[in-house]
N, C-alpha and C positions, 0 to 999 in steps of 0.2 A: 502493500499500500505507500503510497505518498505520506509525505510529510505533510503536519497538518500548519497550516500557517493561521495563525491569533493574532488579532489585532491588541495591540496596546492601549490601553483606556486611562486615561491619567484622574485622578482624584477631582482637580478641578473641574476639568470638563463632564464628570458623573455626576457635580451639582449642578449643574443646569440641565442636564438630559434625567434625572432620576427622586423618586423625593424616596422618604422612609417609608410611606407603605409596603411598598411593592419591592421591598428588601435587597437582594443580590439581583432577584433576578433575571429584571432586565441589564443588569450589568455585564452578565455574563457573555463570554464571546459569540459575537452573532457569525462568524464564521463556522464557527464548531456546532452550530446550531439550525444551520441551513438558512439564517433570514442573510441576503443583500448585507454584505460588509461593506459598512461606509465608513470612513479616512476622517479621525478626532483628532485635534490639533487645538494646538494651545499655546500662547505667547511665551518665548520662553529668551531669556537672561541668558543663557547660555549658546543658544543659539548660534546669535553671531557675535560675543565676546562683548554684547552692547550692555547696556539697560531695561528690561524692560518695562514698558509703555505702562503696564496695566498693576505694575509692583506698587505696594504701599509707601508709604516714603517711611515710616518707622515699622519696624520688628517689633513684635508683640510673642508676648510666651506663647500665648495661644495659636498661633501661626507658627511656632517650633512645631510645635507638639503636632500639627497638622502634617505640616512637610516631613516629619519623622517617622509618620503613618503611611505617607502613601506609598512605599516601595511595601509593604508587608500588605496593602490595601491591594495592590496589583499582583504580589503573593497568590493571593486568595482568590483574584477573577481568574489567572491561569491554574489555578487547581482546579476550578470549578469548569472551564475549557478543556484541561486534560480529561476530567472527568465524562463528559459529554465526546469526547472522543474514544476514548475507554467502553464506554457503552455502545457506541458506534462499532466499534472494531468487535467487540461480544457478539451484538445481535444483528447487525446489515452487513454482513460478511460480503456479499456481493459487490458491497457500495465503493466512489473512493470516499476517502476522508472527507469529501465535503459533502456527505451525503447523496452525490450524482448518480443514479443507477446506470451502469452501460449497456448500449444499443444490443449486444451482446447476450446480455440479463433479459430487458424488458420486453425486445421481440418472442423469445424462446419460451419467456414466462406468457406472453399474450397469444401465443399463435393457439391454444389447445380450444380456447373458449368459441373459436369456433363452430364445436363439435360439444358445446354445452345446453345451449337455451336451446340452437334450431333442434337438437332433437327430442326435447322435450316438447317444443311445437310441434313439431311432425308428429308425435304422437300425439296429441292431444289435440290435433286438424282433424291433419289427413288421415290420421291412426283410426281411428271411431269409424271415420269414411269409410276406409277398405276394409275396416273387418267387417257392417254391416253389409255392403257389398257382397261379401263369399258366402253372408248366411249366417254370420254370429246377431248375435240379440242385445242392444246398445243398453239395456237394463242390466243386463250381464256386463258388461264392459265397463261400466259405471260402477260396478259392484268389485271389481276384483280393482280396479283405480283407487275405490275407498279402502281397500284391503289392504293394498299399497302403502297409503296415505297413513292408517293404523300401525303398520311396523316402523316407519318414520318416524312415528314421534317415539323410540324405542332408540331406535339406531341409529338416529344421527347426533342427538347430544350424546349417545356411548362414542359414537366414532370423535363427537371432538375434543371429547375428555383424553379417550385412549392416543390420538396423536398427540394434544398437550405433552401427555407425562410418557413419549417414546423417549428412547435413547438407545440410540445403534449410532455406529462410525458413519454411517449414510445420512445420520439427518434422522427429524423425527416424522416429516411430511413423505420424504423422496419412497422411501421402502413401498408404502401403500401405493402411491400416485403407480410406482413400476410394475407393485404387482396387481391391480386391476383392470388397467387397462385394457388390456389384453380381454378378458371375459367383459369389460363392458361393451367393447367395439362388436365381440362374438354375440353374446345376447342381443344385441341393438338387429346385428343381423336375421339372426334366428326368430326375434321376434316382426319380423317385413319378410318373414320364407316361409307361412304357413304351410300345412299340406293340404293338395287338394279332396275335400270331403264334400260329404253331403250334410255332415253332420251337425249340427247349427252349437250344439253343445262343445261335441270335439274342438269344434275352432274355437269359441269361448273359453276353453280348457286354456287350449296352445297358449293361447294369449296372457292369459291372469298367470302362468308358470312366469313364462318371457319375462312378462312385467315387471311382477316381482324382484325377479331374480335380476334382471338389467338395475331396477331400483335401488337393490341392493348393493350393486357393486359400482353404482354409482355416488351412493356414502359413504364406499370404504377410500375411493380412488378421489372422487371429487370435493368431498370438505377438507383431507391435508389441501390438497391446492387450491381450495379459496384461502384457507390458512396457510398460505404460502405466501399471500401477497403482498400483507399489513406489517413483515419482516424484511420484505427486502430496503427500506428505507424508513427513515423519521422524518425525511424532508417534506413538508406539506405539495411544499411544487412538484418535486418525484415522482411524490405519490398519485399526484392527482394528472400525473404525466401516462403514469403505469397501468393506471386506472382508463386512459382515456385510450390507449392502445388495447386494452383487454376487449372494453364494450366496442369499439370499433370492430374489430374483428367478430365479435358475439352478435353486431346488427349485421353485418354480412353474410355469416351463414345464417343467419334467422331468415333473411332475403333469399338467399340459395334453397335454404328449406323449404321455404314459401311455396317457392315458383317455380320450383326445381321438377319436381314429380309431375304438375301439370304440364309444363315444357315438354319433357322427355317424353308423358305418355300421348302428346301428340304427335314428337317426332315419328313414336313405336305404332304406332296404328296401320301406317303402310306397310309394314315387316313381320307384323303378326299374321302368325299363321289362323287363329280365332275370327283376324277381320275383313274376311275375302268374301264379306254380304252378296256384294253384286255376283257373285258365284251361289252361292246359296241360296236369295232371294232378288234373281235378277229382276232389274227395273223395265217391265212390260215384255210384248214378245219380243221387242227389237233388243231391248238387253239381252236378253235370252238366247236371240239366235248370235249375238258376239260370243255371249258362252259357251253358244254350243248345247244348250239346253232344251229340251222339247216344252215347249211352251204348253203344249196343248195335255201334255201328260200332268200336268198342274193343276191345283183343285182355283187357282186365284182369277180366275174371270178372264172375261175378254174387253177390256174396257182397253179407252187410249194411253200408248206410252205414259204421258204428260200425268196420269191420276198415278204412277207409280213412281213417287218421290218421299223420299224421307222426312222431310219437314210435314205431311202433311198427316204421317202416323205420330206425332209428337205433340198435334195440336189438341188439343180439349171435343174437339168433334168426330173423334174415331170412332166411338161411340154410334155415330148417327151413317156411317161411309156402309156400301152395300155388301153384303156377308163376305162374300169373295176376296174384295177389297178389305177386310180386316181381319180374312183369314191372311192375307199377304203380308198387312202390318205384323201382325204376331209373329211374321216369320220372319220379320225385318227386326223387330225391336227385339227376339229374344237373340239373333245373331250379333245385334248392339251390345246387348247386355251382356253377352260371353264375350263379346272385345275388350269391352271395356274392363271387366275384370283381370282378364289375360294380360292388357298393357299395366295395368294396376301392381298387378304381384309385378311385372317384370319393372317397372318403373323403380317402386319402392324399396325391390332388393336391388337393385342397382345401383340406387341414394345410396339406401342403409349401409352398403358395401363402402362404394368414396368416404363418404362420413365416417365407417369403423376405419377405413387405411388409413385417413387422413387424421385419425385420433390418436390412435396407437402412436404414429409417426412422431407427431406436434409432442405429446408425451413424454415417448422416449429424449425427443430434444431436449423439453423443460427439464427433464430429470439429469442429464447430462449437463448440459450450460450452465442451470442455478443451482450452487451450491450453497447447504445449511452448514449452520454451526456444528463439529462433530460434540461426540460425546463427552469429549475435558472441559470445551465450553459451556456446558450446560452443568446444573446444580444434580449431584449427585445422589441426593436427598431423597429421601421415600416420599411418593407424592400424595396430596390429601384427598381423601376418598370420594368418592363418586359425587355423593349429596353435596357436602361441604362446597365442595368445588364450583356447584349450580348456583349454589345462595350467595359464594362470592361474586359470581356472574351477576343476579340479581340483588346486590348490594350497590352497583355502578349507576348510580342515578343517572348520566348521560345516557348510555345506552337504554336503560328503561323507560326514558324520553321516547328513544326510538321507534320502540315497537310498537307504538300504537301507530303510528306515523307509519308503518313499514305495512302495516296491515289497508290501512287504509289507502296506498297505491296500489296492493297488488291486488285487491278486492276490483276497484276503478280497475285494471288493465284487463284484469280477466272477464269481469263483465261487458267491457267493451268487445272484446272479443270473442266473445262468446253469442252476443246478440250482433254484429257488424253482419251476418250471411242473413239474416231472419232483417235487420232495418235497410239490405240491398232488396233483398228478394219480395218483400210484403209493404215497407215503406216506401222505398224510392220506387220501384217497380219498372226497369229499366224498359221493360216490351210497351209499356201505354203512353210511351210519346208517340205524337202523332208521325213521325219518319218510319215507325216501325207498324203501322196499318198493313204492307204489306210481307211484313214479317222481314225485311233486309233494314242494315243503314249502314251509313259508310264509316268508313274506323273513326273508332275513338269521337265518335259525333260530331266530326266536321261536316256536315250535311252542308249542302246539298252536293253532289256528285253524282255521275254515270250509272244508272242504274248496275252494269257490269262490274263497277266498285263496291257496290255494296255486299255486304254478307249477314248473313245471320247471326253470326256468334254479336257482334255489337246491338240485339236486341236480346240477349239472354243473362240473366243477373249471372253466372259463371264467370264471363270476364270481365263484367264490370266488378264482381267482388276479388277479383285477383290482379285489377289497377287500382283499386284501393288499397289493397296490402304493401303491392309494390309502392307505391305514393306514400303511405303511412311507414314503412320501414326506409326507403329511401330516401325520404327527409330524414328521418332517426341519425343516419347515417352522415351526413350532408352537415348536417347542421351543430354535428359533435366538435369540428373545429372550431364554430365557434364560442360557442359554451366552455369551451376551455379557455378560449381567450378573453371570455369573459370572467372568469376566475382570475386572470392577471391584473385586468381595471379595476374590479368591486371585488374580489375576495372569494371566497371559497361559502363560505357562509350566503354572505346577500346573492348569491349566483344560484344557489341550492335553491333559497326560500322564494327566487326570480320562476324557478323551474314549475313550483307547485301552482303557482299563481298564475304565471300561463296554459298551465296545460287545464286548469280550470275557464279559464276565457277561451282557446280555443275548442274547447268540449262543448261548450257552451252555445258556440256558433254553427251549431247544425239545428239549433232551432226554427233556424229560415228556409231549411230544407224541406221539401213536403213530394208528393210523387211528381213522377216525370224529370228528376234534376239530377239525372247521373255524372253532368260533368260537373254539376258544381259540387258535388259529393266527395271527387275525386279531388280538384282545389282545397278544400275545406281537411280531406283528409293530409294532405300535406301541411298544411297548418298544423292540425293536433301532431303528427309526427314529429317536427320540432322540437317540442319541450323535451320529450323522451332522450332528444341527445345528451343529457344531462345528468343520464343516470347513472354513471359513472363515480359524480360524484358522492355518492352513498357510499360507494367502496372506499371511498375517500374519507369521510366522514367515519366509516366504523373504525378503519385505522388509528385515528384520531382516539377515538374511545378503548381501543386494546393498549393505546401507549398510556392514558388515563387511569385503568386497570394496572397498567404495571407499575404505575406510580405510587397504586394503593399496596401491593400486593408483593409489589418487586419480584412478579413472575410474568413470562409472557405466555399469554394463553390465546391463541389468536384462534386456536378449533371451537374455544365453547361461545366464540362470540361469531365467525363468522357462518356455523350451521345455522343459523335465525334468515342468514340472506338465501338458502336453498331450502330452509325446512318452512318458512313463511307459506313461500308463495304455492309450495306440496298443497301444505292443509289449507288455507283459503280456495285454490283452485274448486276443490268440489264442492261447497256449501255456491262460489260466487259462477259456477256453474248450474250445480243441480237447482238451485232455488226457483232462478228465473225459469227455467226448463220447466218444469213442474209449474209454476203460477203460468204459461203460458196457458195450460190446460184449462187450469180456474178457472180465467178468464174469459176461454171459448174459443180457444184455437181451433181452425181447423186444417186438417193434416192432407197432403197432396193427395191427391185423388191417381194411384197409376203413375207417379210419378210426375203430375201435373199439378202446380202451385194452383190453391183455391183461393178466392177474395177472403180478407179478411173482418171481422167487424171493425167497428171502430175502436171500443175498448181496446181488443188487440192490438192495434196500431199505436196508441198512445201507452201503450203498456213499454211497448219495446222502445219507442222511444223514449220514454223513462229510465231505462235500463241501462238504455245506450249511451246516454249524453246527461240527464239531470242526474240521478242519482252519481254517477264518474264526478263531474262536475263541483257536487256537496262536499264528494268525499276528497277530493283536489282541496280543496277551502279546510277541510277540516283539518287534511296534514298538515297544510301552510301555518294555520293557526297553531297545531303543537308542537312545529318545527320552528317560530319563532320563539318558543321556551329555552329552545339549546344553548346549554353553556357555552361550548366552544365556538364560539365566533370570530377568532383571528387566529391569522398566522404566529400572533404574537404570544396567545393563550396557549395555542400547541407546543409553542419552541419552551416557554416555560415550563409543561408536561414533562418535556423531554432532558430539561434540566434538572427536573427536578427528580426525577426519576433515575439522570446521572447521579445525584449525591446518595441518596438511596444507597447505590450500586458500592461508595464510597462511604457506608454509616452513617451516614449525616442526615440531619431533619433538613426538612423542606417547605417551602408554605405554598399549602394547594393552591393553584388560581381560581379555582372554581368557588373555594370558601372561603380562602383567606383565614384557613385555620392551618397549623403546622401539623407534619406529618412523619412519624419516622416508621422504618420498617421495623415490627416487632420483633424483640429479642427475645428468642427463647432459653431459656436459663440452663436446659435439660433433653434430653427426648424425650421423657416423660411429662415435661411441662408441653411439650409439642402437640403428643397426643391428646393433651389435656384440652389444647385448643382448639384441638379437632372437635372432639364433640363439643366443644363451647357454638361452633362455626353451623350446629346444624340447625339455627336459631337464626330467625331475624332480628334485626339491632333492638325493636320493641318488647322481642321476647328476652334480650338478655337484660334491660333494661330495668325487668321482674326482674330477675335472679338479683340482681345489684339494688334496688329496695327492699326484697324480701329477704336476701339472701338464696344461695345454692339450694337448699335443704327445702324451704317454704317454696322458692321459687319455681326447685322442679317438680313438687307438687298441682303446682297449677299450669306447670304448663303440662304435666300429664294429661290432665282433663282438658284442658285446648287441643293435644295436638288425637287425643282420644277419641274426642267429636268429627276433628274432619277424619280422620281414619274411614271411621264409620261412616261417614257423608261421602267421600269417595268408593267404599265399597255399594252404598246402595246403589249409586248412580251409575257405576259396572253392570251390576245385577241389570239394572232397568232395561240398559242399553243392548245387553246380551238376550236379555228373554224378549225385547223389541227385535233386532237380528233376528233369534231364531223361529221367531214366529211369522216372522214378515216373509222370510224367503219361506217358510212352510207354507205359507197362505200365499203363494203366487203373488206376491209383491211387484216383484222383480219383472211377471209381465206384464203392469197393469203399469200403462203410463201417465196417469196423472198420481201414482202412488211407489214408482219405482226409487223414486229416490229418497224413501223412508228407509230400509235398508240400507241403503250408502254412507247415508247420517250416522247410523244407527253404530254399522262398524268402527266409524272414525270414533265414536263416545266412546265404544269399549274401548279401544286403545289406548285413546286417551286415558281413561277410566283405570286402567291396567297401570299404566306409568303414575297416576297419580297415586294410586293404592300403592305401589312398594316403595315411591318415594316418601309418602308419608308415615309409611311404615319403620321406615329406618328412622325419619323425625321420632316417632312413636317409643323406638327405643333406647336412642340418645338422649330422650324426656327421663323413660326410667332409672336410666344409668344414671343421673345426675340426681333423680330424688332419693334411690340406693345407693349412690357411692357420690356425694358432692365434689364439688370443684372448689380448691382452698378460695374463698374468698378476697383474698387479696388477689391471686391470679383474674378471676372475674372481674373484678374491679378497672385492674391492667388493662384486660382485653377489651372492655367496654371501651376506656380512656383514648386507645389506641383508634381504636374504631371511627370516635367521634372528632379526632383529633381534641386540639390545646388550642387556645388564643392568644399566646404567646410562647416566642421558640424558645429553648432552653438554652440559661447562662453561658454553657460553653459551644454551642453550637456556631458554625458558618456562619449562619443566618444572623444570629443575635450579635455575631460580633460586624458585620457589615451594619445590621443596622444601626450601632452604635454609631460607627464609622463614618455615618451619613450625615447623623447631625452633627460631626463634631466641623467634617465639611463646610455643610452650610453656616453651623455657624461660625468659622470660619470666614467661610465667605462675607456674609450680613457683616461681620466685625470689621473685616478689611474695606469694605465699601463705608461705609462710617466713617476709618481713616483719611479715606479718598475725598471725602464732602468734605469732614468738618477739622484735620489734622489730629483729631482724639488720638490718646498717648494710647497705653498699655491696661488691659483690663479687659475682661471676658464681657460682652452683652450678657444680658436675662437670657435664659435659657436655663435648659441642663448642667449641671457640673460636669462635664467630661475632662475626664482626670488621663494619661497615658494609659497609665494601667488597664483604664475601661475597654480601651481597643486595642490592647493586644492581642496576635493571634491566639487562639487555642493552645494548648501544648503539643495536641496533639497531629497538629494541622504541618504541613511538611512545607516543601517550598514549591510546590507545585510543580515538582519534576520527574513524579513518579509518576508509575502508569498506574 
């Protein structure tokens, strides 16, 4: 690594830039913290051998004291800068000493994103349609999807914990990324390679098995992969850049996943054996002659050749055709359906292989190029149990503030994706425009054109739906550099808020769209996609939250936090999809008849509009309101958190930039005491206060009663969820369009209930242990005091020294200004009595040169 360069900051210049309340935090080397360096100068008599014009005519004893302390204070600054440098070398092993991530690391980390969300989107949007085409019941697909989510409730948090606590010479994350990538790709390929069978249940079971296994390996490999990103740098701007590139490849992958199968299917129709419908069902007597078919041997009648065309068979008037033409249409539609299934199989399998091969290749490149801390650089201490680790996550207030905002954002995105096809089909109704009176119109709706340049494709909802997806995702990709630029101008926090505000505005614009406005829909889809280009900021915000957790605990636990970025979308997707679809039937949705869409009642159209843009608009505003309370609002705050964590690594107390209290890492006096704090860590702060107020024994009794009630409530919820799941499946609700959502919800509730039962059983047993074997009162009080922090820094800490030094500098500066203005003599002005002994460096502080 290159040697770090630090800026020397003099005491006099510090007095003009800082105040006593901020302590030493804002003085620490900006270079080391990733903040742009500023050259700080001061007038000096020694610079040119002359007299300093700003010096006072008389030298007081207080001036001498301040001058004598400048070297000591500079040693303090160098020590802090050295601590930041030491922390960076220990944690961010892929970066330069200034925190920059080399392109040889940044791009290999970003490449696998191409095959992450895109695969989930492929399964969620195209996968359901594909499996229903080959005979699977959509209700069974929904149930197996919910079943996989119920597994995620358990596996995702456990995998995050396991990844954080893993210690190998290859690192914590890379062994899992390496081991899971091949199986992840194979399961995805198998998921889109179902057997050819007439058994609807067999196809659904195939989907269920490989869907669940696919997401199991997704958890094993991609939870550690997501946790790897935040530890690559501790510099805010570098994190923004890293996650920008990751989301860029993610967006490109989503775009390819959205349009790739459709485009490939169109290309394959001409070369697929099942698509020879002109031979199987010739277009009239002339067509039969061209194909060598004996027309008189068919039962398709002797009507003019013009009657035998595919477009007439797709109209709702098919039932009014003469019986012989109806027979021919049945032949053609059956052939077309077989063709559609065949090209879908080939296109989806091909896309799956492409994505699978790419994922394995890119993940192996990431494992090779992105290094991790080795075993010796990590703590060798025994890891805390799972439940105390999860509760430590819940004590992180910035993170807990993010969770409801995430839920709002993910719910809004899922509802838009779910209702977009219905909005285009039943609200926009592209075929209702006058230009489609003859079933054809110009490409992209650019009417009028010559009749031979018109196509029936531009009167179909599927075409405009595909256009909408391309516009939505393409605008997101194009807008990403703009959002990155805005973060450099206005800062990450303000840009992050603007993301939600513009999302609400662009969602609300859909209110102006009515029936027959497909072109306007595409234009608004472009506007609606632009705010989504700022989604990479959420990843960067989470990285700041992880730094704050390190500041509080002294440990890097990326896995515990990043699991929620994958876990929340999985959980939210089920109700956000199932509830609107179930309510459609409640409002009187008329299902298609033999593939032909039907007119919908006004209340159905209003409900579609409500779910598509009104409710997401409201959710975006709620998320915006929640995010305004987020406490990490500036790069300076992020840098102060990093510096505080660096001081903790040196065994020092640091000021919490969010609460203003002084926090240090807890010092365990013995191995037994560490295990006792693990017992205490099974409880929230409010419950620990109960132990402090009532004593460990009496407080333990209260906790036992509280947690027993909580445990029994979880048992009851799990039992009800299990009964509802079993009875709804046995009662055939999976096949009931109006109630098929119920077993899906129930199985998720059962999975979450079982997790809650285990979680609270562990906490209940810890409470019983405290009641029967109380922890020492002194340790309970010391642990609680550590969690809440203190108002003042310990007298022998670096920050206490820095604060006293700043007071002296300010006092000296004020005294010098008085001497300059009125020629006053010696004597300190009013204020604190500062002595040389008061500002001496603590005995345990060296000269700042050690690492």
